[in-house]
C-alpha positions in Angstrom: 0.0 0.0 0.0 1.3 3.5 -0.8 2.0 6.0 1.9 -0.7 8.4 0.3 -3.3 5.7 1.0 -2.0 5.1 4.5 -2.0 8.9 5.2 -5.7 9.1 4.0 -6.7 6.1 6.0 -5.0 7.8 9.1 -7.0 10.9 8.6 -10.2 9.0 8.4 -9.2 7.1 11.6 -8.5 10.4 13.3 -11.8 11.9 12.3 -13.5 8.8 13.6 -11.8 9.4 17.1 -13.8 12.6 17.2 -17.3 11.6 16.1 -19.5 10.6 19.0 -20.6 6.9 18.6 -17.9 6.0 16.1 -14.9 4.2 17.3 -11.4 4.5 15.9 -11.0 0.7 16.2 -14.2 0.3 14.2 -12.9 2.5 11.5 -9.6 0.6 11.4 -11.6 -2.6 10.8 -13.8 -1.0 8.0 -10.5 0.2 6.3 -8.8 -3.2 6.9 -5.8 -2.0 8.9 -6.7 -3.3 12.3 -5.2 -6.7 12.2 -2.0 -5.4 10.7 -1.8 -2.6 13.2 -2.1 -5.2 16.1 0.6 -7.2 14.6 2.8 -4.3 14.1 2.3 -3.1 17.8 3.2 -6.6 19.0 6.4 -6.6 16.9 7.3 -3.1 18.1 7.0 -4.2 21.7 9.4 -7.1 21.0 11.8 -4.5 19.6 11.3 -5.8 16.1 10.0 -2.8 14.0 7.5 -4.0 11.5 6.6 -1.6 8.7 7.6 1.3 10.9 7.6 3.9 8.2 4.0 3.0 7.1 2.7 3.3 10.5 4.6 6.6 11.2 2.8 7.9 8.1 -0.6 6.6 9.4 0.1 8.1 12.8 0.7 11.4 11.2 -2.4 11.2 9.3 -4.3 10.4 12.5 -2.9 13.5 14.1 -3.7 15.6 11.0 -7.3 14.3 10.9 -7.8 15.1 14.7 -6.1 18.5 14.3 -8.2 19.6 11.2 -11.5 18.2 12.2 -11.5 19.1 15.8 -12.7 22.7 15.2 -15.2 21.6 12.6 -16.6 19.0 15.2 -16.8 21.6 17.9 -18.8 24.0 15.7 -21.2 21.2 14.7 -21.7 20.0 18.2 -22.3 23.5 19.4 -24.9 24.3 16.7 -26.6 20.9 16.7 -26.2 19.8 20.4 -29.7 18.7 20.7 -29.3 16.2 17.9 -26.0 14.9 19.1 -27.1 14.3 22.7 
């Protein structure tokens, strides 16, 4: 998978962290990266970096998604709080 696709998936995962009722883990399953991420984390904890560059790009995408969408989500929740609660 290319780094561009990884970055875009990271942005989508980051956005899903902010949406009430939508889990980042659920989005990872939908985007088909959950199993590979768990495997990579296990390898990293055993000091065997597995696809480290790929996951650094995805982590940067997650942070970008959270940063860019947090303001938008704040505005949406303040305007439509009755629907969200």
